C-alpha positions as CSV (number, residue, x, y, z in Angstrom):
1,M,70.3,80.0,112.4
2,S,69.2,82.1,109.4
3,D,67.5,84.4,111.9
4,L,70.8,85.3,113.3
5,I,72.4,86.4,110.0
6,D,72.1,90.0,108.9
7,D,71.1,90.3,105.3
8,D,71.3,93.7,103.8
9,D,69.3,92.6,100.8
10,D,66.3,91.6,102.9
11,P,63.6,94.2,102.2
12,G,62.4,93.8,105.8
13,H,65.9,94.6,107.2
14,D,66.0,97.4,109.6
15,P,69.5,98.9,110.0
16,S,68.7,100.0,113.5
17,G,67.9,96.4,114.5
18,G,64.4,97.1,115.5
19,N,63.0,94.1,113.6
20,A,65.7,91.6,114.7
21,P,64.5,89.1,117.3
22,E,66.1,89.3,120.8
23,F,67.9,86.3,122.4
24,T,69.0,85.7,125.9
25,V,72.6,84.7,126.4
26,S,71.6,81.1,127.2
27,E,69.4,80.9,124.1
28,L,72.2,82.2,121.9
29,S,74.7,79.7,123.5
30,G,72.2,76.9,123.0
31,A,71.6,77.8,119.4
32,I,75.3,77.8,118.7
33,K,75.8,74.5,120.5
34,R,73.1,72.9,118.4
35,V,74.6,74.2,115.2
36,I,78.1,73.0,116.0
37,E,77.1,69.6,117.3
38,G,74.8,69.1,114.3
39,E,77.4,70.1,111.7
40,F,80.4,68.5,113.4
41,G,78.9,65.4,115.1
42,F,81.8,63.2,114.0
43,V,85.3,64.6,113.2
44,R,88.9,63.4,113.0
45,V,91.5,65.9,113.9
46,R,95.3,65.5,113.4
47,G,97.6,67.6,115.5
48,E,100.2,67.7,118.2
49,I,99.3,67.3,121.8
50,G,100.2,70.4,123.9
51,R,99.1,70.9,127.4
52,V,97.9,67.7,129.2
53,S,96.0,67.9,132.5
54,L,95.1,64.9,134.7
55,P,92.8,66.0,137.6
56,R,91.6,63.7,140.4
57,S,88.3,63.1,138.6
58,G,90.0,60.8,136.1
59,H,89.1,63.0,133.1
60,V,91.9,64.1,130.7
61,Y,92.1,67.7,129.5
62,L,94.5,68.5,126.6
63,D,95.2,70.9,123.7
64,L,95.5,69.9,120.1
65,K,97.6,72.4,118.0
66,D,99.4,72.9,114.8
67,D,101.6,75.8,113.6
68,R,98.6,78.3,113.6
69,S,95.7,77.2,115.8
70,V,94.8,75.5,119.1
71,I,91.7,73.6,120.0
72,S,90.8,72.3,123.5
73,G,89.9,68.7,124.0
74,V,88.5,66.5,126.8
75,I,88.5,62.7,127.3
76,W,86.0,61.6,129.8
77,K,87.1,59.1,132.5
78,G,85.3,56.1,131.1
79,V,86.9,56.6,127.7
80,A,90.3,57.4,129.2
81,D,90.4,54.0,131.0
82,R,89.9,52.2,127.7
83,L,92.5,54.0,125.6
84,T,95.4,51.9,124.3
85,T,97.6,55.0,123.8
86,R,98.0,57.4,126.7
87,P,98.2,61.0,125.6
88,E,101.6,62.6,126.2
89,E,102.8,66.1,125.5
90,G,104.6,66.5,122.1
91,M,102.9,63.4,120.6
92,E,101.4,63.8,117.1
93,V,98.0,62.1,117.1
94,I,94.8,61.6,115.3
95,A,91.8,62.3,117.6
96,T,88.3,61.0,116.8
97,G,85.3,62.6,118.5
98,R,82.7,65.4,118.2
99,L,82.7,69.1,118.6
100,T,80.7,70.8,121.3
101,T,80.6,74.0,123.2
102,F,81.1,75.0,126.8
103,P,78.6,77.7,127.5
104,G,80.1,78.7,130.8
105,Q,83.2,80.1,129.0
106,S,81.8,80.7,125.5
107,K,84.3,78.3,124.0
108,Y,84.1,75.2,121.9
109,Q,86.1,72.0,122.4
110,I,86.3,68.4,121.0
111,V,85.1,65.5,123.1
112,I,87.5,62.7,122.2
113,D,86.3,59.1,121.9
114,D,89.6,57.7,120.6
115,I,93.1,58.9,120.1
116,R,95.9,57.2,118.2
117,P,99.4,58.1,117.1
118,A,99.6,59.7,113.7
119,G,101.6,57.0,111.9
120,Q,104.4,54.6,112.7
121,G,106.9,57.5,113.0
122,A,105.0,59.2,115.8
123,L,104.6,55.9,117.6
124,M,108.3,55.1,117.4
125,A,109.2,58.7,118.5
126,M,107.0,58.3,121.6
127,L,108.6,54.9,122.2
128,E,112.1,56.4,122.1
129,R,111.2,59.2,124.5
130,R,109.7,56.7,126.9
131,K,112.7,54.5,126.6
132,A,115.1,57.4,127.3
133,Q,113.1,58.5,130.3
134,L,113.0,55.0,131.9
135,A,116.7,54.4,131.1
136,A,117.6,57.7,132.9
137,E,115.8,56.4,136.0
138,G,118.1,53.3,136.0
139,L,115.4,50.7,135.2
140,F,117.5,49.2,132.4
141,D,120.9,49.0,134.3
142,A,122.8,45.8,134.0
143,G,123.6,45.9,137.7
144,R,119.9,45.4,138.5
145,K,119.7,42.1,136.6
146,K,119.2,39.0,138.7
147,P,120.6,35.6,137.7
148,I,118.2,32.9,136.5
149,P,118.1,29.9,138.8
150,F,119.7,26.8,137.3
151,L,116.9,24.4,138.1
152,P,113.7,26.2,139.3
153,E,111.0,24.1,141.1
154,V,108.1,26.3,140.0
155,I,107.9,28.4,136.8
156,G,105.3,31.2,136.5
157,V,104.1,32.0,133.0
158,V,102.2,35.3,132.2
159,T,100.5,34.9,128.8
160,S,97.2,34.1,127.1
161,P,95.9,30.6,128.0
162,S,94.3,30.1,124.6
163,G,97.2,30.8,122.3
164,A,99.9,28.6,120.8
165,V,102.6,30.3,123.0
166,I,101.6,28.4,126.2
167,R,101.5,25.1,124.3
168,D,105.0,25.7,122.9
169,I,106.4,26.5,126.4
170,L,104.8,23.5,128.1
171,H,105.9,21.2,125.3
172,R,109.5,22.4,125.5
173,L,109.6,22.2,129.3
174,R,108.2,18.6,129.1
175,D,110.9,17.6,126.6
176,R,113.8,19.2,128.6
177,F,113.0,19.0,132.3
178,P,109.4,18.7,133.5
179,R,108.7,21.3,136.2
180,Q,105.6,22.7,137.9
181,V,104.1,25.5,135.9
182,L,101.7,28.2,137.1
183,I,99.8,30.2,134.4
184,W,98.4,33.6,135.0
185,P,96.0,34.3,132.1
186,V,96.2,37.8,130.7
187,A,95.2,39.7,127.5
188,V,98.3,40.0,125.4
189,Q,97.0,42.9,123.2
190,G,94.5,45.7,123.4
191,E,93.6,48.1,126.1
192,K,93.5,45.4,128.9
193,C,97.0,44.1,128.1
194,A,99.2,46.5,130.1
195,P,97.2,46.6,133.4
196,E,96.7,42.8,133.4
197,V,100.3,42.0,132.7
198,A,101.5,44.4,135.4
199,A,99.0,42.9,137.8
200,A,100.1,39.4,137.0
201,I,103.8,40.2,137.7
202,R,102.9,41.9,141.0
203,G,100.6,39.0,141.9
204,F,103.3,36.4,141.5
205,N,105.7,38.5,143.6
206,A,103.0,38.8,146.3
207,L,102.7,35.0,146.8
208,P,104.1,34.1,150.2
209,E,106.9,31.5,150.7
210,G,105.4,28.2,151.8
211,G,101.8,29.3,151.1
212,P,99.1,27.1,149.6
213,I,100.0,28.4,146.1
214,P,103.8,27.8,145.5
215,R,105.8,31.0,144.8
216,P,107.5,30.7,141.4
217,D,111.3,30.7,141.2
218,V,111.3,32.3,137.7
219,L,108.7,34.2,135.6
220,I,108.2,34.1,131.9
221,V,106.2,36.9,130.2
222,A,105.4,35.6,126.7
223,R,103.5,36.5,123.6
224,G,103.8,35.6,119.9
225,G,104.8,38.0,117.2
226,G,102.8,40.9,115.8
227,S,102.8,44.5,114.7
228,V,104.0,47.4,116.8
229,E,100.4,48.2,117.7
230,D,99.8,44.6,118.8
231,L,102.8,44.6,121.0
232,W,102.3,48.1,122.4
233,G,100.9,46.9,125.7
234,F,104.4,45.6,126.6
235,N,105.8,49.1,126.0
236,E,103.6,50.7,128.6
237,E,105.3,52.3,131.6
238,I,103.2,50.3,134.1
239,V,104.5,47.0,132.6
240,V,108.1,48.1,132.5
241,R,108.1,49.3,136.1
242,A,106.4,46.1,137.3
243,A,109.1,44.0,135.5
244,A,111.9,46.1,136.9
245,A,110.5,45.9,140.5
246,S,110.0,42.1,140.3
247,A,111.9,40.2,143.0
248,I,111.5,37.0,141.1
249,P,113.9,36.7,138.1
250,L,112.0,37.5,134.9
251,I,112.5,36.3,131.3
252,S,110.9,38.4,128.6
253,A,109.7,36.5,125.5
254,V,107.5,39.0,123.7
255,G,107.3,38.7,119.9
256,H,109.8,37.1,117.5
257,E,113.6,37.6,117.5
258,T,113.3,40.9,115.6
259,D,110.6,42.4,117.8
260,T,111.8,44.6,120.7
261,T,109.7,46.0,123.5
262,L,110.6,48.0,126.6
263,I,109.9,45.0,128.8
264,D,112.9,43.3,127.2
265,F,115.2,46.0,128.6
266,A,113.7,45.8,132.1
267,A,113.7,42.0,132.3
268,D,116.6,40.0,133.7
269,R,116.9,38.0,130.5
270,R,115.5,38.4,127.0
271,A,114.5,35.4,124.9
272,P,114.1,35.7,121.1
273,T,111.0,33.4,121.2
274,P,108.8,31.8,123.9
275,T,110.3,28.4,123.1
276,A,113.8,29.9,123.7
277,A,112.5,31.2,127.1
278,A,111.6,27.7,128.1
279,E,115.0,26.5,127.1
280,M,116.6,29.3,129.3
281,A,114.5,28.4,132.3
282,V,115.5,24.7,132.6
283,P,118.4,22.5,131.5
284,V,118.2,19.2,129.6
285,R,117.5,16.4,132.1
286,G,119.2,13.8,129.9
287,D,122.4,15.8,129.8
288,L,122.4,16.3,133.6
289,L,121.9,12.6,134.2
290,A,124.7,11.7,131.8
291,W,127.0,14.2,133.4
292,A,126.1,13.0,136.9
293,A,126.7,9.3,135.8
294,E,130.1,10.3,134.4
295,Q,131.1,12.2,137.5
296,E,130.0,9.2,139.7
297,A,132.1,6.8,137.6
298,R,135.1,9.2,137.8
299,L,134.7,9.5,141.5
300,A,134.5,5.7,142.0
301,R,137.7,5.2,139.9
302,A,139.5,8.0,141.7
303,A,138.5,6.6,145.1
304,A,139.6,3.1,144.2
305,R,142.9,4.2,142.8
306,A,143.6,6.5,145.9
307,T,142.7,3.7,148.3
308,G,145.0,1.2,146.5
309,D,147.9,3.7,146.5
310,R,147.4,4.5,150.2
311,R,147.2,0.8,151.1
312,T,150.4,0.1,149.2
313,R,152.2,3.0,150.9
314,L,150.9,2.0,154.3
315,R,152.3,-1.5,153.9
316,D,155.7,-0.1,152.8
317,V,155.8,2.3,155.8
318,A,154.6,-0.4,158.3
319,R,157.5,-2.6,157.4
320,A,160.0,0.0,158.8
321,L,158.1,0.6,162.1
322,P,158.9,-1.5,165.2
323,R,156.2,-3.5,167.0
324,P,154.4,-1.8,169.9
325,E,155.6,-4.5,172.3
326,A,159.2,-3.8,171.4
327,L,158.8,-0.2,172.3
328,L,157.7,-1.1,175.8
329,D,160.4,-3.7,176.5
330,I,163.1,-1.3,177.7
331,P,160.9,0.8,180.0
332,R,159.5,-2.4,181.5
333,Q,163.0,-3.7,182.2
334,R,164.1,-0.4,183.7
335,L,161.1,-0.5,186.1
336,D,161.9,-4.1,187.1
337,R,165.5,-3.2,187.8
338,W,164.6,-0.2,190.0
339,G,162.1,-2.4,191.9
340,E,164.8,-5.0,192.6
341,R,167.3,-2.3,193.8
342,L,164.9,-0.6,196.1
343,P,164.9,-3.1,199.1
344,G,168.8,-3.3,199.0
345,A,169.0,0.5,199.0
346,L,166.7,0.7,202.0
347,V,168.8,-1.9,203.9
348,A,172.1,-0.1,203.0
349,R,170.7,3.2,204.3
350,V,169.7,1.6,207.6
351,Q,173.2,0.1,208.0
352,R,174.9,3.4,207.3
353,A,172.7,5.0,209.9
354,R,173.5,2.2,212.4
355,V,177.2,2.8,211.8
356,R,176.9,6.5,212.4
357,L,175.0,5.7,215.6
358,A,177.8,3.3,216.8
359,E,180.5,5.9,216.1
360,A,178.7,8.7,217.9
361,P,179.6,9.6,221.6
362,L,177.7,7.4,224.1
363,R,176.9,10.1,226.6
364,P,173.4,9.4,228.0
365,D,172.0,12.8,227.4
366,A,173.5,13.2,224.0
367,F,172.6,9.7,223.1
368,R,169.0,10.2,224.2
369,Q,168.8,13.5,222.3
370,Y,170.3,11.9,219.2
371,L,168.1,8.9,219.6
372,S,165.0,11.0,219.9
373,R,166.1,13.1,216.9
374,E,166.8,10.2,214.8
375,T,163.6,8.5,215.9
376,R,161.7,11.5,214.8
377,D,163.5,11.7,211.5
378,L,163.0,8.0,211.0
379,S,159.4,8.3,211.8
380,K,159.1,11.2,209.3
381,C,161.0,9.2,206.7
382,A,158.9,6.1,207.4
383,D,155.8,8.2,207.0
384,K,157.0,9.7,203.8
385,L,158.5,6.5,202.3
386,A,155.3,4.7,201.6
387,P,153.5,7.7,199.9
388,A,156.6,8.6,198.0
389,L,157.0,5.1,196.8
390,A,153.4,5.0,195.8
391,R,153.7,8.3,194.0
392,S,156.8,7.1,192.2
393,V,155.2,3.9,191.2
394,G,152.0,5.7,190.2
395,H,154.0,8.3,188.2
396,Q,155.9,5.5,186.4
397,R,152.7,3.6,185.8
398,R,151.0,6.7,184.3
399,A,153.9,7.4,182.1
400,L,153.8,3.8,181.0
401,D,150.0,4.0,180.4
402,G,150.5,7.2,178.4
403,L,153.1,5.6,176.3
404,S,150.8,2.6,175.7
405,A,147.9,4.9,174.8
406,R,150.1,6.8,172.4
407,L,151.0,3.6,170.6
408,T,147.4,2.6,169.8
409,P,146.7,1.3,166.3
410,H,144.8,4.5,165.5
411,R,147.8,6.6,166.5
412,I,150.1,4.4,164.5
413,A,147.7,4.7,161.5
414,A,147.7,8.5,161.9
415,E,151.5,8.6,161.9
416,V,151.5,6.3,158.9
417,R,149.0,8.5,157.1
418,R,151.1,11.6,157.8
419,A,154.3,9.9,156.6
420,S,152.3,8.7,153.5
421,E,151.3,12.3,152.7
422,V,154.8,13.6,153.1
423,L,156.1,10.7,150.9
424,A,153.4,11.4,148.3
425,D,154.2,15.1,148.2
426,R,158.0,14.5,147.8
427,W,157.3,11.8,145.2
428,A,155.1,14.3,143.2
429,R,157.8,17.0,143.4
430,L,160.4,14.5,142.3
431,R,158.3,13.3,139.4
432,R,157.6,16.9,138.3
433,A,161.3,17.8,138.5
434,G,162.1,14.6,136.5
435,Q,159.6,15.6,133.8
436,R,160.8,19.2,133.7
437,R,164.5,18.5,133.3
438,P,164.3,16.6,130.0
439,D,162.0,19.2,128.5
440,E,164.4,22.0,129.5
441,A,167.3,20.1,128.0
442,R,165.4,19.3,124.8
443,A,164.5,23.0,124.5
444,R,168.1,24.1,124.9
445,L,169.2,21.5,122.4
446,D,166.6,22.7,119.9
447,A,167.7,26.3,120.4
448,A,171.4,25.3,119.8
449,A,170.4,23.4,116.7
450,R,168.5,26.4,115.3
451,L,171.5,28.7,116.2
452,L,173.9,26.3,114.5
453,G,171.7,26.2,111.4
454,S,171.5,30.0,111.2
455,L,175.3,30.5,111.7
456,G,176.4,27.6,109.4
457,Y,177.5,28.1,105.9
458,E,175.3,25.3,104.5
459,A,172.3,27.7,104.4
460,T,174.4,30.1,102.3
461,L,175.0,27.4,99.7
462,E,171.2,27.2,99.1
463,R,171.3,30.7,97.7
464,G,173.8,29.9,94.8
465,Y,177.2,30.3,96.6
466,A,180.0,27.7,96.7
467,V,183.0,26.9,99.0
468,V,186.4,26.3,97.3
469,R,188.9,24.3,99.2
470,A,192.6,23.4,98.6
471,G,193.0,20.3,100.7
472,D,191.8,21.2,104.2
473,R,192.1,24.9,103.6
474,V,189.3,27.2,102.4
475,V,190.4,29.3,99.4
476,T,189.2,32.9,99.5
477,T,191.4,34.7,96.8
478,R,192.3,34.1,93.2
479,A,196.0,34.0,94.0
480,E,195.5,31.1,96.4
481,A,193.5,29.2,93.9
482,A,196.2,29.7,91.2
483,R,198.9,28.3,93.5
484,A,196.8,25.2,94.5
485,T,197.5,22.0,92.6
486,A,194.0,20.7,93.0
487,L,190.7,22.4,94.1
488,E,187.5,21.0,95.6
489,I,184.3,23.0,95.1
490,Q,181.4,22.3,97.5
491,F,177.9,23.1,96.0
492,R,174.5,22.8,97.6
493,D,174.1,19.2,96.4
494,G,177.6,17.9,96.6
495,R,181.3,18.4,96.0
496,L,183.3,18.6,92.7
497,C,187.1,18.2,92.1
498,A,188.7,20.7,89.7
499,A,192.1,21.9,88.6
500,P,193.1,25.6,88.1
501,A,193.2,26.8,84.5
502,P,196.7,26.8,82.9
503,G,198.4,30.2,82.9
504,S,196.1,31.6,85.6
505,G,199.0,32.2,88.1
506,P,199.5,35.4,89.9
507,S,201.9,36.7,87.2
508,A,199.8,35.8,84.2
509,P,198.5,38.9,82.4
510,P,194.7,39.3,82.5
511,A,192.8,38.2,79.4
512,P,191.5,41.0,77.3
513,A,187.8,41.6,77.7
514,A,185.6,41.3,74.7
515,V,184.2,44.7,73.8
516,A,180.8,44.7,72.3
517,P,180.0,47.2,69.5
518,A,178.5,50.5,70.7
519,G,174.8,51.0,70.4
520,R,173.8,47.3,71.1
521,P,174.5,45.0,74.1
522,R,177.2,42.4,74.0
523,P,175.7,38.9,73.3
524,R,175.8,36.5,76.2
525,R,177.8,33.3,75.9
526,S,176.0,30.1,76.3
527,D,178.2,29.1,79.3
528,E,177.7,32.6,81.0
529,P,175.2,32.6,83.9
530,P,172.2,35.0,83.6
531,G,172.4,38.4,85.2
532,G,175.8,39.3,83.8
533,Q,177.7,37.3,86.6
534,G,180.8,35.5,85.2
535,S,182.1,32.0,86.0
536,L,184.3,31.3,89.0
537,F,187.2,30.5,86.6
């Protein structure tokens, strides 16, 4: 490279360039490429990602920039597939790689072998941006959450098969309610974590109903605690979208209680620990058995009590009902009476017709016409009599059969049950009314007692007042007290009889008041109450 540097101090230097070697463009580009790759074979560059291009080839082209310069970068497809952090525009990163040149455009670039966020702050900033983007798409909406089945038959677990997490889950399920568990082994950290977890969720959802492998009723995505970098696979967009699109209810149990990943927001339920996820998935079998036994006992007691009450009411109602035979006695007698009267009625009708015939004119032609007419009518009546009698008897018999059918034991039992229900309803209403009336009366009595206590004068006596009586009359003025021969004073704790002071009548002059010397307060007497209030006398 020293051949390419002009040196004015070189004695062999020709200002016109006649002694300088000549290079082709390719030779010069190759020399520059060897120098740059030799001097910068391994570099680490910190900067902000600018433009990001993702062509169909799978390579990633991007720009690294700061406030003054920009350098192009490329991540080949094989390296891009292994990256744990996908480059995003605006992310501050530390890129590790080597510098090289691109002779076709006379530019240099960095071939990136690894790229990581520049510190915790950049990682969390990228996480917040991704969270806001996914939330804006509605993947975290509460309306999308599906309820967890109360008692699933099959539970699918997406976790590492070699960690303590799966042992804790299986142990907790075995203690609470043993269920069939399907485990989909995945990597829970590193570059394979996100694609494997997303594939496991999609794989469980793709299982057909009734297939050779049972389809889980609920999924648990679990991992133990760790740093943000260890849990980063569960923040990847592919995992969040797979969890949000899962048709099977999903419980997220990633990290400890204080750890939060984006899959927690997309899952239907979030568990603070994998053990808590197992507790959410199934109830306690012992508690269910105890509850079922208690409900069975209550049902048996209620059925026995209800049956006994219905039997008692049925016996009471049955005493007031007549026997079925007694209900048929009167119709049967009426039928017998009509059957007895029918032959006599037929004979009487024939006799009346015979009388009319005897009274009719006995002209031969008229007689023959009348005789033929009556013969025809008699024939018609005779023809109609037997069917009419049969219809009447059949009608009465059907009515009797219908009445007998209506008075079957089942019909009587139904009527008894209906009467029992009406009686039970009225008895319940009467009992509720009977319970409500004393409560209402007691409430009114308590309110009247409280009103009496607030309006009575005994409460006033508690504050230091007294009632002065002269016989049955309450004394309210000094003149009335002076005229009374005897006074009775009622205090808070009892009554006291007293007499008015002599000379305290209405015409007695008032006693002169003691005047204390100016400049100092008048001394209080020993019998004077505190606060300057005098005695009642």
